[in-house]
N, C-alpha and C positions, 0 to 999 in steps of 0.2 A: 646525859647520864649513861654510864656503861650498862650494857645488857648482856644476858646470857642466852645463847642459842642452844636449846635442849635437843634439837633433832639433827645434830651434826653427824656427817657420815665419817666412817673410819679413815678414808683417805685424807680428808681435810684435817681431822684430828692429828693424824700422823705428820702432816706437813707443818702444822703449828708446833707439835712436839719436837720436831727436828730443829726448829729454830730456838726452842727454849732449853733443850737439854743436850749434853754431850753424848750421853747414851740414850738415844731416842728410841721410842717404841714405833713399830711400823703399823701399817694399816691392818695387817692380819692380826696383830696383837689387840688392837682396838676392836676388831670384829669379834674376836673370841670373847673379850670382856663384855661387849654389848649383847652377846647372846644370853648372858645372865640377866634376868629381869631386875635383879637387885642392884646392878651396876648402872651408874649414870655417867655420861661423858658429855660435857658441855663446852661450848666455845664462848669465850669472852669477846665482846665487841665494844670498841670505844664509842664515844659520843657520836662520831660521824659514821659509825657502822663498820669501820675497818676491823679486821681481826686483831685482837690484842693478846689473847692467851687461851688457856684451857683449864678445865677442872675435871678430874675423874675420881669417882668415889663409889663405894658400895655401902648401901644402907640396909640394915636388917633390924626390924623392930625399932627399938629406941637407940640403936648404936650406928655409928658410921665409921668407915675406915677410909681414910684419904689415900688414894693411889698416886695422883699427880696433881700438882697445881703449878702453873707456870704463866709468866707474862713475857711477851716478846722483849728481847733485850732493849730495843729502841724505845720502848714504852715503860720501862721500869722506873720506879721512883715517882710515879704520877698518881699513886693511890688507887690503881686499878685492881690490884691483887689483894 
């Protein structure tokens, strides 16, 4: 079963982001976002533990704003995202 890694570091998030998007966010962008306690940035791992994608969002009270959601191109179409 896929899992979410909630303690991802900005460099790893940026590396996955670069594989998912043409206009990628760098590690500094993720570090700035993560400085806000309302922002969450998670890595998606496939059944075997390999990196599969990411999710970045901000949650305030009962609302959430999705910033990024991506699945690595090689793993798309497998129900991971």
